[in-house]
C-alpha positions, 0 to 999 in steps of 0.5 A: 699620419701624424706630422712630426713636430719641429722639436722632435725632428731636431731631437732625432737630427741631433741624436743622429749627428751625435751617434755619427760623431761618436762613431767617428771619434771611436774609429779615430781613437782605435786607429790612433791606438793601433798606429801607436801599437804598430809603431812600438812593434815595428821598432823591434825594441819590444820584441816578443810582446803581445801587441794588444797589451802594449800599455802593460809593457815595461816603460810604457804608460798610457792614459785612460783612453789607452793612448801612450803618454810616456816611453821610458826604457828600464836601466837594465835594457839596452838598445845597442845598435838601434837608432831613434828613427827605428821608431816612428815618433810621429805615431805618438801625438799624446806623448808627454814623457820620452826617456831613452837615456843610457840605451846606447842608441846611435845616429842623429836625433830625427827632425820629426821629434819636433812634431811631438807637440805635447812633449814636456820631458825629453831625456836622450842622455848617455847614448851614441847620438851624433850630429846637431840638435835639430832646430825642430825641437824649438817647436816643443813649446811645452818642453820643461826638461831637455837632456842630451848630455853625454853624447857625441853631438856637434855643431853650435848650440841652436839659437832657436832654443831660446823660444822654449819659454817653459824650459826648466832644465837644459843639459847639453854637457859632455858633447862636442858643441862649438861656438859661443853661448847663444844670447837667445838662451837668456830668453828662457826665463823659466830655466833653473838648471843650465849645464853646458860643461865639457864641450868646445865652447868659446867666446865670452860669458853673455851678460844677458844671462842675468835675465835668467832670474830663476837660475839655480845651477849654471855650469860651463866648466871644461870649455874654452870660454875667455874674458872676465866674469860679468859683474852682472852675475850678482843679479842671479840671486837664486843661484846655488851652484856656479861652476866656471872651472877649467876655462880661460877666464881672466881678470879679477874676481868680481866682488859682486859675487858676494851678493849671491847669498844662496850660493852653495858651490862655487868653482872657478878653478884652473883659469887665469884669474888674478888679484886678491881673493875678495874679503867679500866672499866671507858673506857667502854664509851658505857656501859648502864648496869653494874651489879657487885653485889653479889661478893667479890669486895673490895676497893673503887668505882673507880672514873673512873666510872664517865666516863660512861656517857651512864650508866643507871643501876649501881649495886655494891650491896652485896660486901665488898666495902669501902671508900666514894661515889665518886663525879664523880658519878654526871657525870652519867646524864643518870643514872636511877638505882643506888644500892650500898647497903650492902657494907661498904661504909662510909662518907657522901652523897655528896650534889652535887652528885644528882644535875645532876642525874635528871633521877634517879628512884631507889636509894639504899644505905642501909646497909652501914656506911654512916653518915651525913645528907640526901642531900636536892637534893634528894627531888628534884629528881622528877622521883625518885620512890624508895629510900632506905637508911636504916641501916646507921648512918644518922642524921638530918631531912627528906628533903621536897620533898622526900615523895612527889615524891617517891612511896617507901621510906625506911629510917629505922635504922638511927638517923633521928630527927625532924618531918615527912613532911606533904606533900606526893604525891603517896607514897605507902610504908613508913618505918621510924622505929628505928629513933628519930622522934618526933611530930605528925603523919600527917593525910595525911599518912592515904593514905599510903598503907604500913607504919612502924613508930615504935620505934621513939618518936612521941607525945602522941596524938594518931594516930586515923587511925594507929591501924585500918589501919596498925595493932598493930605493927606500933607504937610499941616503941613510947612514946604513949605506956605509961600506961593509954594512949588512944593508950595503945592497940597499944602495942606489942602482944608478951610477953617478952620471945616471943619477945626475940625469934623473934630476936634470932640471937643477940647472934649468930651474933657476929660470923656471922660478919665473914660470907660474907654478915651476918653482913648486915642482922643483921643490916637490920632486927634485933631488936625490941629494945628500942631506948636507947639501939640502939647505944650500940647494933650497936657499942658494943660486948654485945647485949641485947633486952628488957633488956634480954640477947640474949644468954639466948634466944638462950639457950631457943631454944637449951633447947626446942629442946634438942639441935635439938634432932631428936624427935622434928623433924617434917620434913626433906628435901634435905637441912635442917630439921624443928623442933617444939619448945615449948618456956617457955611461952608455945608458939610453933614455927617452926625452919627451920635448914639447914644441916651443909653441906648446911650451908657451901654452899654459894648458900644456904647461899644466899638463907637463906639471901634472905628469911630473907630479903624478909620475914622481909619486907612483912606482909600479912595474908596469908604469913608466919611470920618470928620471927627471925633467927640465923647465925652461923658457926655451926648453921643456922636456921629460926624461924617461926610461927608454922603451926599445919596442916603442908604442903598442900602437906601432907594434900593432899596425906594423906587419913585421912587429905584429907577427911577433905578438902572438896571442899569449903575448897580447894577453900578457900585455893586456894583463900588464895594463890591467895591473897598472890601472888597478894599482893606480885606481886602488893602491894609490892614495889618493887614487889616480885616474889616467883618463887618456889610455890608448895604444899610443900611450902604452910602451913596450920594452925589449921583452914586450912588457907593457908600461903605461905612460903619458900622465898629462891628463891624469887626475888625483881623486880626493874623496869628499873634495870638490873635484869629485864633480869635475868633468874632463873636457879634452880627453873625456870625463870622470864618470860617476862610477869613478867615485864608486871605485868601478871605473874599469873602462880605462882598460877598454878605451881612452875615455872613461865612458863607453862611447868611444871607438878607440877600443884598445883591447879590441885593437890588441885582440886583432880579429885578423889574427888566426885563432889561438891553437893552444887551449891555454891561449884560447882560455886567456882570450875568452877571459879577456873578452868576458872581462871586456864585456863586463867592463862595458855593462851599461849600468855602473854598479854592475861593472867590476872594479879594476881590482876585480879585473886584475884579480881575475887575471891572477886567479887560475881558471879551470879547464874550458870545455868549449871550442872558441868558434862555438862561443857566442857573444851572449855567452860571454856577456852572461858569463856562462864561460867564466863567472866574474865575481 
């Protein structure tokens, strides 16, 4: 036997070891792949699939070895009712990408997710997640993107996130996170995008955030952050989007903000920032959007803003700005949206100002002290859609062209004279009330959807379409109200005392001038007073309406409620109480009075003002009517139409009241709400989003007709304006579908997102009620359920608009050949019963 050499022995040993190792690795890989496949199968997320071909499943990506590296479910896929722990996340050690956004997943994020050591992309946004962010996420050292936005998560922002050195994007927005912004976040030096908006964060902005030198976008809007804006922010030289809006920031705006040369969008609206607008802002040459509205800026508009030639949206409204409109504004040739309303701007509108602003689409100069003529150039702005220069001291005639190109024209409360131009184009809203216009009302205005011509001096010739088309109020205060005239029926339908109460605030508003923003609301909304009294009311200290002292009207309110005695209180909430008052005429009104502590709160003051602003501009049979309001440092209240049956919530929870609400009446209530929301979303210019629809905010009259109320959180949606990107902190948020006209979820819940449990339609269609016995009622209930499910579709583009919902309620349906008990949810979701167009 020939002995083997050492070399040969070594070769055989090496080969044997290699074969053993390969076999072990192969077995280990097979075991891993089997474990991954079983984890997918056991989750029940991919039911009915061939387990051997899991790498070909939708949303699954594998590497060359067959191990899963990415899981992302398609947008039309839903995991409603499932939780993240349904799937064993530890079974995917090679997972790099996990995207489960918009899947309607519930529960908490499991701590085991911290074991995915190779994970770089984690997107759990737009779901039902609750609880806190697990601190084990800090173990994901390779994480580049973390997005848990649009959920119900709570607790503080984990300090441990600061160790994620590779993180580029952090989005915790639209949750319920509390506490301060951790200073440890400044350690994430690779971060370019940080969005903490729409939470409940407080404290001050950490100055250590200046260490995030790569930051491009920073958004902490809609929180309760206070203190000043750190001047050190000027070190963030790459910052392009800075949104600090809707907080409690104070102090002056640092001039060092002008060092952010790359800034494209700058929003500090609705804070308490004081001082003058820095001239240095004119150095931000790349700025496209600047929103400084809702603060306490004073002084004049800096002429340096004319240097911002890239600017498209400029909002300086609701401040204390004075002086004239600088001529340099004419250099903003890309400007599309300009809002200078609710300030103290004086002087004339320069004729040449608009010669170069050919792209302007929205112009708001209302509630100022502007004098002179309306420049003829405005009539040549062919892209102008919305024009509001009401509540000024403008004179002269209405230029030709204004009514041709615009959709929305608001010129009320001025001293305009002459006649109404006969040429109109696509005009849908026209308010010329409280001017000195004369002549005949052009027949061409019959096509205008919403119009107010009251308190002018039009000719005796009656407008044949006015009363039938627009109701009795449109021509109140014109010469055609003389006794015996053909249009005598077009007259005020409230008696003298009731008219006085509608504008109860006259006596109070002398004091209200000392309250920020109070004066402009008086000028905006007050007075069904006669033309001859108008100038006295504007300039004098003594006010009167219809020859009746406003103080007496205020005394009527105090007398009717015995100085708001508790026995007249018909409801109490967190922020105020509602009283019933019977006026001397016998008419009953409802008084919504803020608690004194809340009336001193600036946020509630703004909410109060917002409700006045919205309700005085909107008229619909299913929207509560605002008669008047009072602003006073000792008393703030709104005067409403009285609703005998109270809130829908009360009628639903009260056994006695609920018995009267049969199926037909319940469906009718839902239809009333749908019609009101469709009007707000699609027939108001600009559209109005309520944002706080709930059964508490739906009122019923004696005939059980529903009325939408409480517009304190409502939002006006100006197209192409900076507020399109704003989200709502207290009540919800403006979802992307809002901008597409597809936001019907207001009908379903009190938020525009689908994740609330306050489902109003669900409350009305109470499952405890017996099934409808009449086939017509059965059809109506099925239609409501079908529409409700259509409104809750996960993808915004697949939902019907509110107008489509209202149309479905208006169109007669053919007979339904199903029994209610035999209809499944899937049939309703798939529209097998009714086709939702």
